[in-house]
mmCIF file of the N, C-alpha and C atoms, coordinates in Angstrom:
data_MODEL
# 
_entry.id   MODEL 
# 
loop_
_atom_site.group_PDB 
_atom_site.id 
_atom_site.type_symbol 
_atom_site.label_atom_id 
_atom_site.label_alt_id 
_atom_site.label_comp_id 
_atom_site.label_asym_id 
_atom_site.label_entity_id 
_atom_site.label_seq_id 
_atom_site.pdbx_PDB_ins_code 
_atom_site.Cartn_x 
_atom_site.Cartn_y 
_atom_site.Cartn_z 
_atom_site.occupancy 
_atom_site.B_iso_or_equiv 
_atom_site.pdbx_formal_charge 
_atom_site.auth_seq_id 
_atom_site.auth_comp_id 
_atom_site.auth_asym_id 
_atom_site.auth_atom_id 
_atom_site.pdbx_PDB_model_num 
ATOM 1   N N  . MET A 1 1  ? 14.470 1.622  108.953 1.00 0.00 ? 1  MET A N  1 
ATOM 2   C CA . MET A 1 1  ? 14.087 2.452  107.844 1.00 0.00 ? 1  MET A CA 1 
ATOM 3   C C  . MET A 1 1  ? 15.302 3.254  107.386 1.00 0.00 ? 1  MET A C  1 
ATOM 4   N N  . SER A 1 2  ? 15.490 3.337  106.089 1.00 0.00 ? 2  SER A N  1 
ATOM 5   C CA . SER A 1 2  ? 16.651 4.053  105.587 1.00 0.00 ? 2  SER A CA 1 
ATOM 6   C C  . SER A 1 2  ? 16.320 5.520  105.325 1.00 0.00 ? 2  SER A C  1 
ATOM 7   N N  . ILE A 1 3  ? 17.335 6.316  105.354 1.00 0.00 ? 3  ILE A N  1 
ATOM 8   C CA . ILE A 1 3  ? 17.187 7.734  105.046 1.00 0.00 ? 3  ILE A CA 1 
ATOM 9   C C  . ILE A 1 3  ? 17.377 7.900  103.543 1.00 0.00 ? 3  ILE A C  1 
ATOM 10  N N  . ARG A 1 4  ? 16.399 8.533  102.902 1.00 0.00 ? 4  ARG A N  1 
ATOM 11  C CA . ARG A 1 4  ? 16.477 8.719  101.455 1.00 0.00 ? 4  ARG A CA 1 
ATOM 12  C C  . ARG A 1 4  ? 16.984 10.109 101.144 1.00 0.00 ? 4  ARG A C  1 
ATOM 13  N N  . ASN A 1 5  ? 17.938 10.168 100.269 1.00 0.00 ? 5  ASN A N  1 
ATOM 14  C CA . ASN A 1 5  ? 18.424 11.451 99.782  1.00 0.00 ? 5  ASN A CA 1 
ATOM 15  C C  . ASN A 1 5  ? 17.741 11.741 98.456  1.00 0.00 ? 5  ASN A C  1 
ATOM 16  N N  . ASN A 1 6  ? 17.183 12.923 98.320  1.00 0.00 ? 6  ASN A N  1 
ATOM 17  C CA . ASN A 1 6  ? 16.538 13.295 97.074  1.00 0.00 ? 6  ASN A CA 1 
ATOM 18  C C  . ASN A 1 6  ? 17.604 13.725 96.081  1.00 0.00 ? 6  ASN A C  1 
ATOM 19  N N  . SER A 1 7  ? 17.785 12.948 95.035  1.00 0.00 ? 7  SER A N  1 
ATOM 20  C CA . SER A 1 7  ? 18.806 13.266 94.042  1.00 0.00 ? 7  SER A CA 1 
ATOM 21  C C  . SER A 1 7  ? 18.230 14.063 92.881  1.00 0.00 ? 7  SER A C  1 
ATOM 22  N N  . ASN A 1 8  ? 16.957 14.431 92.964  1.00 0.00 ? 8  ASN A N  1 
ATOM 23  C CA . ASN A 1 8  ? 16.324 15.180 91.886  1.00 0.00 ? 8  ASN A CA 1 
ATOM 24  C C  . ASN A 1 8  ? 16.499 16.680 92.085  1.00 0.00 ? 8  ASN A C  1 
ATOM 25  N N  . LYS A 1 9  ? 17.723 17.099 92.186  1.00 0.00 ? 9  LYS A N  1 
ATOM 26  C CA . LYS A 1 9  ? 18.010 18.514 92.379  1.00 0.00 ? 9  LYS A CA 1 
ATOM 27  C C  . LYS A 1 9  ? 18.478 19.106 91.057  1.00 0.00 ? 9  LYS A C  1 
ATOM 28  N N  . LEU A 1 10 ? 17.996 20.291 90.759  1.00 0.00 ? 10 LEU A N  1 
ATOM 29  C CA . LEU A 1 10 ? 18.406 20.972 89.542  1.00 0.00 ? 10 LEU A CA 1 
ATOM 30  C C  . LEU A 1 10 ? 19.853 21.438 89.680  1.00 0.00 ? 10 LEU A C  1 
ATOM 31  N N  . LEU A 1 11 ? 20.611 21.248 88.630  1.00 0.00 ? 11 LEU A N  1 
ATOM 32  C CA . LEU A 1 11 ? 21.979 21.752 88.632  1.00 0.00 ? 11 LEU A CA 1 
ATOM 33  C C  . LEU A 1 11 ? 21.980 23.270 88.557  1.00 0.00 ? 11 LEU A C  1 
ATOM 34  N N  . ASN A 1 12 ? 20.970 23.815 87.889  1.00 0.00 ? 12 ASN A N  1 
ATOM 35  C CA . ASN A 1 12 ? 20.808 25.257 87.789  1.00 0.00 ? 12 ASN A CA 1 
ATOM 36  C C  . ASN A 1 12 ? 19.424 25.607 88.323  1.00 0.00 ? 12 ASN A C  1 
ATOM 37  N N  . PRO A 1 13 ? 19.320 26.012 89.589  1.00 0.00 ? 13 PRO A N  1 
ATOM 38  C CA . PRO A 1 13 ? 18.014 26.303 90.182  1.00 0.00 ? 13 PRO A CA 1 
ATOM 39  C C  . PRO A 1 13 ? 17.222 27.362 89.427  1.00 0.00 ? 13 PRO A C  1 
ATOM 40  N N  . MET A 1 14 ? 17.891 28.210 88.687  1.00 0.00 ? 14 MET A N  1 
ATOM 41  C CA . MET A 1 14 ? 17.200 29.251 87.934  1.00 0.00 ? 14 MET A CA 1 
ATOM 42  C C  . MET A 1 14 ? 16.425 28.659 86.745  1.00 0.00 ? 14 MET A C  1 
ATOM 43  N N  . ALA A 1 15 ? 16.668 27.407 86.421  1.00 0.00 ? 15 ALA A N  1 
ATOM 44  C CA . ALA A 1 15 ? 15.993 26.764 85.297  1.00 0.00 ? 15 ALA A CA 1 
ATOM 45  C C  . ALA A 1 15 ? 14.628 26.198 85.692  1.00 0.00 ? 15 ALA A C  1 
ATOM 46  N N  . LYS A 1 16 ? 14.279 26.253 86.963  1.00 0.00 ? 16 LYS A N  1 
ATOM 47  C CA . LYS A 1 16 ? 13.025 25.653 87.425  1.00 0.00 ? 16 LYS A CA 1 
ATOM 48  C C  . LYS A 1 16 ? 11.809 26.197 86.693  1.00 0.00 ? 16 LYS A C  1 
ATOM 49  N N  . GLN A 1 17 ? 11.711 27.497 86.555  1.00 0.00 ? 17 GLN A N  1 
ATOM 50  C CA . GLN A 1 17 ? 10.563 28.089 85.872  1.00 0.00 ? 17 GLN A CA 1 
ATOM 51  C C  . GLN A 1 17 ? 10.490 27.630 84.421  1.00 0.00 ? 17 GLN A C  1 
ATOM 52  N N  . ALA A 1 18 ? 11.616 27.605 83.755  1.00 0.00 ? 18 ALA A N  1 
ATOM 53  C CA . ALA A 1 18 ? 11.639 27.190 82.348  1.00 0.00 ? 18 ALA A CA 1 
ATOM 54  C C  . ALA A 1 18 ? 11.237 25.724 82.211  1.00 0.00 ? 18 ALA A C  1 
ATOM 55  N N  . LEU A 1 19 ? 11.696 24.876 83.130  1.00 0.00 ? 19 LEU A N  1 
ATOM 56  C CA . LEU A 1 19 ? 11.329 23.467 83.081  1.00 0.00 ? 19 LEU A CA 1 
ATOM 57  C C  . LEU A 1 19 ? 9.846  23.254 83.373  1.00 0.00 ? 19 LEU A C  1 
ATOM 58  N N  . ASP A 1 20 ? 9.310  24.030 84.310  1.00 0.00 ? 20 ASP A N  1 
ATOM 59  C CA . ASP A 1 20 ? 7.878  23.936 84.590  1.00 0.00 ? 20 ASP A CA 1 
ATOM 60  C C  . ASP A 1 20 ? 7.056  24.357 83.373  1.00 0.00 ? 20 ASP A C  1 
ATOM 61  N N  . LYS A 1 21 ? 7.475  25.414 82.724  1.00 0.00 ? 21 LYS A N  1 
ATOM 62  C CA . LYS A 1 21 ? 6.789  25.879 81.516  1.00 0.00 ? 21 LYS A CA 1 
ATOM 63  C C  . LYS A 1 21 ? 6.881  24.822 80.417  1.00 0.00 ? 21 LYS A C  1 
ATOM 64  N N  . PHE A 1 22 ? 8.051  24.224 80.278  1.00 0.00 ? 22 PHE A N  1 
ATOM 65  C CA . PHE A 1 22 ? 8.282  23.175 79.287  1.00 0.00 ? 22 PHE A CA 1 
ATOM 66  C C  . PHE A 1 22 ? 7.380  21.973 79.569  1.00 0.00 ? 22 PHE A C  1 
ATOM 67  N N  . LYS A 1 23 ? 7.258  21.604 80.844  1.00 0.00 ? 23 LYS A N  1 
ATOM 68  C CA . LYS A 1 23 ? 6.421  20.470 81.232  1.00 0.00 ? 23 LYS A CA 1 
ATOM 69  C C  . LYS A 1 23 ? 4.956  20.733 80.862  1.00 0.00 ? 23 LYS A C  1 
ATOM 70  N N  . LEU A 1 24 ? 4.472  21.938 81.119  1.00 0.00 ? 24 LEU A N  1 
ATOM 71  C CA . LEU A 1 24 ? 3.093  22.284 80.784  1.00 0.00 ? 24 LEU A CA 1 
ATOM 72  C C  . LEU A 1 24 ? 2.877  22.282 79.273  1.00 0.00 ? 24 LEU A C  1 
ATOM 73  N N  . GLU A 1 25 ? 3.863  22.773 78.536  1.00 0.00 ? 25 GLU A N  1 
ATOM 74  C CA . GLU A 1 25 ? 3.785  22.787 77.075  1.00 0.00 ? 25 GLU A CA 1 
ATOM 75  C C  . GLU A 1 25 ? 3.699  21.365 76.521  1.00 0.00 ? 25 GLU A C  1 
ATOM 76  N N  . VAL A 1 26 ? 4.523  20.476 77.034  1.00 0.00 ? 26 VAL A N  1 
ATOM 77  C CA . VAL A 1 26 ? 4.526  19.086 76.577  1.00 0.00 ? 26 VAL A CA 1 
ATOM 78  C C  . VAL A 1 26 ? 3.195  18.420 76.923  1.00 0.00 ? 26 VAL A C  1 
ATOM 79  N N  . ALA A 1 27 ? 2.698  18.651 78.130  1.00 0.00 ? 27 ALA A N  1 
ATOM 80  C CA . ALA A 1 27 ? 1.423  18.053 78.540  1.00 0.00 ? 27 ALA A CA 1 
ATOM 81  C C  . ALA A 1 27 ? 0.295  18.510 77.629  1.00 0.00 ? 27 ALA A C  1 
ATOM 82  N N  . GLU A 1 28 ? 0.324  19.781 77.271  1.00 0.00 ? 28 GLU A N  1 
ATOM 83  C CA . GLU A 1 28 ? -0.705 20.306 76.373  1.00 0.00 ? 28 GLU A CA 1 
ATOM 84  C C  . GLU A 1 28 ? -0.588 19.688 74.981  1.00 0.00 ? 28 GLU A C  1 
ATOM 85  N N  . ASN A 1 29 ? 0.635  19.551 74.493  1.00 0.00 ? 29 ASN A N  1 
ATOM 86  C CA . ASN A 1 29 ? 0.853  18.955 73.169  1.00 0.00 ? 29 ASN A CA 1 
ATOM 87  C C  . ASN A 1 29 ? 0.427  17.494 73.120  1.00 0.00 ? 29 ASN A C  1 
ATOM 88  N N  . LEU A 1 30 ? 0.535  16.791 74.248  1.00 0.00 ? 30 LEU A N  1 
ATOM 89  C CA . LEU A 1 30 ? 0.159  15.378 74.306  1.00 0.00 ? 30 LEU A CA 1 
ATOM 90  C C  . LEU A 1 30 ? -1.329 15.184 74.614  1.00 0.00 ? 30 LEU A C  1 
ATOM 91  N N  . ASN A 1 31 ? -2.058 16.284 74.745  1.00 0.00 ? 31 ASN A N  1 
ATOM 92  C CA . ASN A 1 31 ? -3.490 16.239 75.068  1.00 0.00 ? 31 ASN A CA 1 
ATOM 93  C C  . ASN A 1 31 ? -3.777 15.481 76.369  1.00 0.00 ? 31 ASN A C  1 
ATOM 94  N N  . ILE A 1 32 ? -2.926 15.716 77.361  1.00 0.00 ? 32 ILE A N  1 
ATOM 95  C CA . ILE A 1 32 ? -3.133 15.140 78.690  1.00 0.00 ? 32 ILE A CA 1 
ATOM 96  C C  . ILE A 1 32 ? -4.334 15.854 79.318  1.00 0.00 ? 32 ILE A C  1 
ATOM 97  N N  . SER A 1 33 ? -5.086 15.182 80.164  1.00 0.00 ? 33 SER A N  1 
ATOM 98  C CA . SER A 1 33 ? -6.257 15.802 80.795  1.00 0.00 ? 33 SER A CA 1 
ATOM 99  C C  . SER A 1 33 ? -5.862 17.112 81.475  1.00 0.00 ? 33 SER A C  1 
ATOM 100 N N  . ASP A 1 34 ? -6.808 18.017 81.586  1.00 0.00 ? 34 ASP A N  1 
ATOM 101 C CA . ASP A 1 34 ? -6.532 19.367 82.082  1.00 0.00 ? 34 ASP A CA 1 
ATOM 102 C C  . ASP A 1 34 ? -6.265 19.440 83.584  1.00 0.00 ? 34 ASP A C  1 
ATOM 103 N N  . ASP A 1 35 ? -6.249 18.302 84.266  1.00 0.00 ? 35 ASP A N  1 
ATOM 104 C CA . ASP A 1 35 ? -6.047 18.303 85.717  1.00 0.00 ? 35 ASP A CA 1 
ATOM 105 C C  . ASP A 1 35 ? -4.702 18.913 86.126  1.00 0.00 ? 35 ASP A C  1 
ATOM 106 N N  . TYR A 1 36 ? -3.707 18.837 85.262  1.00 0.00 ? 36 TYR A N  1 
ATOM 107 C CA . TYR A 1 36 ? -2.372 19.345 85.596  1.00 0.00 ? 36 TYR A CA 1 
ATOM 108 C C  . TYR A 1 36 ? -2.326 20.867 85.681  1.00 0.00 ? 36 TYR A C  1 
ATOM 109 N N  . LYS A 1 37 ? -3.285 21.537 85.057  1.00 0.00 ? 37 LYS A N  1 
ATOM 110 C CA . LYS A 1 37 ? -3.235 23.000 84.977  1.00 0.00 ? 37 LYS A CA 1 
ATOM 111 C C  . LYS A 1 37 ? -3.347 23.676 86.336  1.00 0.00 ? 37 LYS A C  1 
ATOM 112 N N  . SER A 1 38 ? -3.866 22.972 87.327  1.00 0.00 ? 38 SER A N  1 
ATOM 113 C CA . SER A 1 38 ? -3.958 23.532 88.672  1.00 0.00 ? 38 SER A CA 1 
ATOM 114 C C  . SER A 1 38 ? -2.597 23.532 89.368  1.00 0.00 ? 38 SER A C  1 
ATOM 115 N N  . GLY A 1 39 ? -1.636 22.830 88.786  1.00 0.00 ? 39 GLY A N  1 
ATOM 116 C CA . GLY A 1 39 ? -0.314 22.720 89.392  1.00 0.00 ? 39 GLY A CA 1 
ATOM 117 C C  . GLY A 1 39 ? -0.133 21.436 90.172  1.00 0.00 ? 39 GLY A C  1 
ATOM 118 N N  . TYR A 1 40 ? -1.229 20.714 90.374  1.00 0.00 ? 40 TYR A N  1 
ATOM 119 C CA . TYR A 1 40 ? -1.188 19.445 91.100  1.00 0.00 ? 40 TYR A CA 1 
ATOM 120 C C  . TYR A 1 40 ? -1.273 18.309 90.091  1.00 0.00 ? 40 TYR A C  1 
ATOM 121 N N  . TRP A 1 41 ? -0.273 17.442 90.086  1.00 0.00 ? 41 TRP A N  1 
ATOM 122 C CA . TRP A 1 41 ? -0.209 16.359 89.109  1.00 0.00 ? 41 TRP A CA 1 
ATOM 123 C C  . TRP A 1 41 ? -0.685 15.030 89.687  1.00 0.00 ? 41 TRP A C  1 
ATOM 124 N N  . GLY A 1 42 ? -1.139 15.014 90.933  1.00 0.00 ? 42 GLY A N  1 
ATOM 125 C CA . GLY A 1 42 ? -1.529 13.775 91.595  1.00 0.00 ? 42 GLY A CA 1 
ATOM 126 C C  . GLY A 1 42 ? -2.774 13.110 91.033  1.00 0.00 ? 42 GLY A C  1 
ATOM 127 N N  . ASN A 1 43 ? -3.581 13.851 90.310  1.00 0.00 ? 43 ASN A N  1 
ATOM 128 C CA . ASN A 1 43 ? -4.797 13.279 89.740  1.00 0.00 ? 43 ASN A CA 1 
ATOM 129 C C  . ASN A 1 43 ? -4.559 12.600 88.398  1.00 0.00 ? 43 ASN A C  1 
ATOM 130 N N  . LEU A 1 44 ? -3.353 12.698 87.890  1.00 0.00 ? 44 LEU A N  1 
ATOM 131 C CA . LEU A 1 44 ? -3.033 12.086 86.601  1.00 0.00 ? 44 LEU A CA 1 
ATOM 132 C C  . LEU A 1 44 ? -2.559 10.651 86.807  1.00 0.00 ? 44 LEU A C  1 
ATOM 133 N N  . THR A 1 45 ? -2.720 9.854  85.785  1.00 0.00 ? 45 THR A N  1 
ATOM 134 C CA . THR A 1 45 ? -2.251 8.470  85.874  1.00 0.00 ? 45 THR A CA 1 
ATOM 135 C C  . THR A 1 45 ? -0.733 8.435  85.721  1.00 0.00 ? 45 THR A C  1 
ATOM 136 N N  . SER A 1 46 ? -0.158 7.340  86.141  1.00 0.00 ? 46 SER A N  1 
ATOM 137 C CA . SER A 1 46 ? 1.290  7.149  85.976  1.00 0.00 ? 46 SER A CA 1 
ATOM 138 C C  . SER A 1 46 ? 1.659  7.169  84.506  1.00 0.00 ? 46 SER A C  1 
ATOM 139 N N  . ARG A 1 47 ? 0.806  6.614  83.683  1.00 0.00 ? 47 ARG A N  1 
ATOM 140 C CA . ARG A 1 47 ? 1.056  6.588  82.241  1.00 0.00 ? 47 ARG A CA 1 
ATOM 141 C C  . ARG A 1 47 ? 1.115  8.014  81.678  1.00 0.00 ? 47 ARG A C  1 
ATOM 142 N N  . GLU A 1 48 ? 0.188  8.880  82.113  1.00 0.00 ? 48 GLU A N  1 
ATOM 143 C CA . GLU A 1 48 ? 0.177  10.255 81.623  1.00 0.00 ? 48 GLU A CA 1 
ATOM 144 C C  . GLU A 1 48 ? 1.431  11.006 82.075  1.00 0.00 ? 48 GLU A C  1 
ATOM 145 N N  . CYS A 1 49 ? 1.772  10.864 83.347  1.00 0.00 ? 49 CYS A N  1 
ATOM 146 C CA . CYS A 1 49 ? 2.977  11.545 83.857  1.00 0.00 ? 49 CYS A CA 1 
ATOM 147 C C  . CYS A 1 49 ? 4.235  11.016 83.172  1.00 0.00 ? 49 CYS A C  1 
ATOM 148 N N  . GLY A 1 50 ? 4.280  9.706  82.974  1.00 0.00 ? 50 GLY A N  1 
ATOM 149 C CA . GLY A 1 50 ? 5.423  9.111  82.289  1.00 0.00 ? 50 GLY A CA 1 
ATOM 150 C C  . GLY A 1 50 ? 5.531  9.573  80.849  1.00 0.00 ? 50 GLY A C  1 
ATOM 151 N N  . SER A 1 51 ? 4.400  9.758  80.199  1.00 0.00 ? 51 SER A N  1 
ATOM 152 C CA . SER A 1 51 ? 4.411  10.252 78.817  1.00 0.00 ? 51 SER A CA 1 
ATOM 153 C C  . SER A 1 51 ? 4.987  11.654 78.752  1.00 0.00 ? 51 SER A C  1 
ATOM 154 N N  . VAL A 1 52 ? 4.604  12.488 79.707  1.00 0.00 ? 52 VAL A N  1 
ATOM 155 C CA . VAL A 1 52 ? 5.117  13.863 79.729  1.00 0.00 ? 52 VAL A CA 1 
ATOM 156 C C  . VAL A 1 52 ? 6.627  13.842 79.976  1.00 0.00 ? 52 VAL A C  1 
ATOM 157 N N  . GLY A 1 53 ? 7.067  13.111 80.982  1.00 0.00 ? 53 GLY A N  1 
ATOM 158 C CA . GLY A 1 53 ? 8.501  13.046 81.285  1.00 0.00 ? 53 GLY A CA 1 
ATOM 159 C C  . GLY A 1 53 ? 9.300  12.451 80.146  1.00 0.00 ? 53 GLY A C  1 
ATOM 160 N N  . GLY A 1 54 ? 8.788  11.393 79.540  1.00 0.00 ? 54 GLY A N  1 
ATOM 161 C CA . GLY A 1 54 ? 9.479  10.763 78.416  1.00 0.00 ? 54 GLY A CA 1 
ATOM 162 C C  . GLY A 1 54 ? 9.608  11.690 77.227  1.00 0.00 ? 54 GLY A C  1 
ATOM 163 N N  . GLU A 1 55 ? 8.545  12.428 76.937  1.00 0.00 ? 55 GLU A N  1 
ATOM 164 C CA . GLU A 1 55 ? 8.580  13.372 75.815  1.00 0.00 ? 55 GLU A CA 1 
ATOM 165 C C  . GLU A 1 55 ? 9.542  14.523 76.108  1.00 0.00 ? 55 GLU A C  1 
ATOM 166 N N  . MET A 1 56 ? 9.591  14.962 77.358  1.00 0.00 ? 56 MET A N  1 
ATOM 167 C CA . MET A 1 56 ? 10.534 16.021 77.729  1.00 0.00 ? 56 MET A CA 1 
ATOM 168 C C  . MET A 1 56 ? 11.967 15.563 77.482  1.00 0.00 ? 56 MET A C  1 
ATOM 169 N N  . VAL A 1 57 ? 12.289 14.351 77.941  1.00 0.00 ? 57 VAL A N  1 
ATOM 170 C CA . VAL A 1 57 ? 13.640 13.821 77.755  1.00 0.00 ? 57 VAL A CA 1 
ATOM 171 C C  . VAL A 1 57 ? 13.953 13.677 76.265  1.00 0.00 ? 57 VAL A C  1 
ATOM 172 N N  . LYS A 1 58 ? 13.007 13.164 75.511  1.00 0.00 ? 58 LYS A N  1 
ATOM 173 C CA . LYS A 1 58 ? 13.193 12.995 74.074  1.00 0.00 ? 58 LYS A CA 1 
ATOM 174 C C  . LYS A 1 58 ? 13.510 14.329 73.394  1.00 0.00 ? 58 LYS A C  1 
ATOM 175 N N  . ARG A 1 59 ? 12.773 15.374 73.748  1.00 0.00 ? 59 ARG A N  1 
ATOM 176 C CA . ARG A 1 59 ? 12.995 16.695 73.154  1.00 0.00 ? 59 ARG A CA 1 
ATOM 177 C C  . ARG A 1 59 ? 14.327 17.300 73.595  1.00 0.00 ? 59 ARG A C  1 
ATOM 178 N N  . MET A 1 60 ? 14.686 17.092 74.875  1.00 0.00 ? 60 MET A N  1 
ATOM 179 C CA . MET A 1 60 ? 15.960 17.640 75.357  1.00 0.00 ? 60 MET A CA 1 
ATOM 180 C C  . MET A 1 60 ? 17.138 16.950 74.674  1.00 0.00 ? 60 MET A C  1 
ATOM 181 N N  . ILE A 1 61 ? 17.053 15.642 74.488  1.00 0.00 ? 61 ILE A N  1 
ATOM 182 C CA . ILE A 1 61 ? 18.121 14.916 73.797  1.00 0.00 ? 61 ILE A CA 1 
ATOM 183 C C  . ILE A 1 61 ? 18.215 15.377 72.349  1.00 0.00 ? 61 ILE A C  1 
ATOM 184 N N  . ASN A 1 62 ? 17.069 15.546 71.705  1.00 0.00 ? 62 ASN A N  1 
ATOM 185 C CA . ASN A 1 62 ? 17.051 16.011 70.324  1.00 0.00 ? 62 ASN A CA 1 
ATOM 186 C C  . ASN A 1 62 ? 17.708 17.391 70.209  1.00 0.00 ? 62 ASN A C  1 
ATOM 187 N N  . GLU A 1 63 ? 17.390 18.291 71.118  1.00 0.00 ? 63 GLU A N  1 
ATOM 188 C CA . GLU A 1 63 ? 17.970 19.631 71.111  1.00 0.00 ? 63 GLU A CA 1 
ATOM 189 C C  . GLU A 1 63 ? 19.485 19.571 71.329  1.00 0.00 ? 63 GLU A C  1 
ATOM 190 N N  . TYR A 1 64 ? 19.920 18.733 72.255  1.00 0.00 ? 64 TYR A N  1 
ATOM 191 C CA . TYR A 1 64 ? 21.348 18.595 72.526  1.00 0.00 ? 64 TYR A CA 1 
ATOM 192 C C  . TYR A 1 64 ? 22.087 18.039 71.308  1.00 0.00 ? 64 TYR A C  1 
ATOM 193 N N  . GLU A 1 65 ? 21.502 17.021 70.683  1.00 0.00 ? 65 GLU A N  1 
ATOM 194 C CA . GLU A 1 65 ? 22.125 16.447 69.486  1.00 0.00 ? 65 GLU A CA 1 
ATOM 195 C C  . GLU A 1 65 ? 22.200 17.470 68.356  1.00 0.00 ? 65 GLU A C  1 
ATOM 196 N N  . ASN A 1 66 ? 21.150 18.263 68.192  1.00 0.00 ? 66 ASN A N  1 
ATOM 197 C CA . ASN A 1 66 ? 21.175 19.305 67.170  1.00 0.00 ? 66 ASN A CA 1 
ATOM 198 C C  . ASN A 1 66 ? 22.263 20.346 67.464  1.00 0.00 ? 66 ASN A C  1 
ATOM 199 N N  . ASN A 1 67 ? 22.427 20.714 68.734  1.00 0.00 ? 67 ASN A N  1 
ATOM 200 C CA . ASN A 1 67 ? 23.473 21.652 69.101  1.00 0.00 ? 67 ASN A CA 1 
ATOM 201 C C  . ASN A 1 67 ? 24.858 21.076 68.819  1.00 0.00 ? 67 ASN A C  1 
ATOM 202 N N  . LEU A 1 68 ? 25.043 19.793 69.115  1.00 0.00 ? 68 LEU A N  1 
ATOM 203 C CA . LEU A 1 68 ? 26.334 19.156 68.835  1.00 0.00 ? 68 LEU A CA 1 
ATOM 204 C C  . LEU A 1 68 ? 26.605 19.121 67.339  1.00 0.00 ? 68 LEU A C  1 
ATOM 205 N N  . ALA A 1 69 ? 25.614 18.782 66.564  1.00 0.00 ? 69 ALA A N  1 
ATOM 206 C CA . ALA A 1 69 ? 25.788 18.685 65.112  1.00 0.00 ? 69 ALA A CA 1 
ATOM 207 C C  . ALA A 1 69 ? 26.093 20.045 64.496  1.00 0.00 ? 69 ALA A C  1 
ATOM 208 N N  . ASN A 1 70 ? 25.497 21.096 65.029  1.00 0.00 ? 70 ASN A N  1 
ATOM 209 C CA . ASN A 1 70 ? 25.711 22.436 64.485  1.00 0.00 ? 70 ASN A CA 1 
ATOM 210 C C  . ASN A 1 70 ? 27.076 23.009 64.844  1.00 0.00 ? 70 ASN A C  1 
ATOM 211 N N  . LYS A 1 71 ? 27.698 22.492 65.908  1.00 0.00 ? 71 LYS A N  1 
ATOM 212 C CA . LYS A 1 71 ? 29.009 22.975 66.325  1.00 0.00 ? 71 LYS A CA 1 
ATOM 213 C C  . LYS A 1 71 ? 30.126 22.395 65.479  1.00 0.00 ? 71 LYS A C  1 
ATOM 214 N N  . GLN A 1 72 ? 29.850 21.305 64.783  1.00 0.00 ? 72 GLN A N  1 
ATOM 215 C CA . GLN A 1 72 ? 30.915 20.646 64.015  1.00 0.00 ? 72 GLN A CA 1 
ATOM 216 C C  . GLN A 1 72 ? 30.933 21.096 62.592  1.00 0.00 ? 72 GLN A C  1 
# 
């Protein structure tokens, strides 16, 4: 059995609260079932969790691109 290293570490640990809030906001906007509100995401389908993560990435990329465009 191999030893797995968790590479999902935040570069800025202080951002955890903001990311959690962002995740809840995205889930609410996507009308995901209310099961996530307890803080436990295990009752959601893979499709629902993937939709939330995908939308988060999409929004973060959009924000980054907007910041780059505004700097030039």
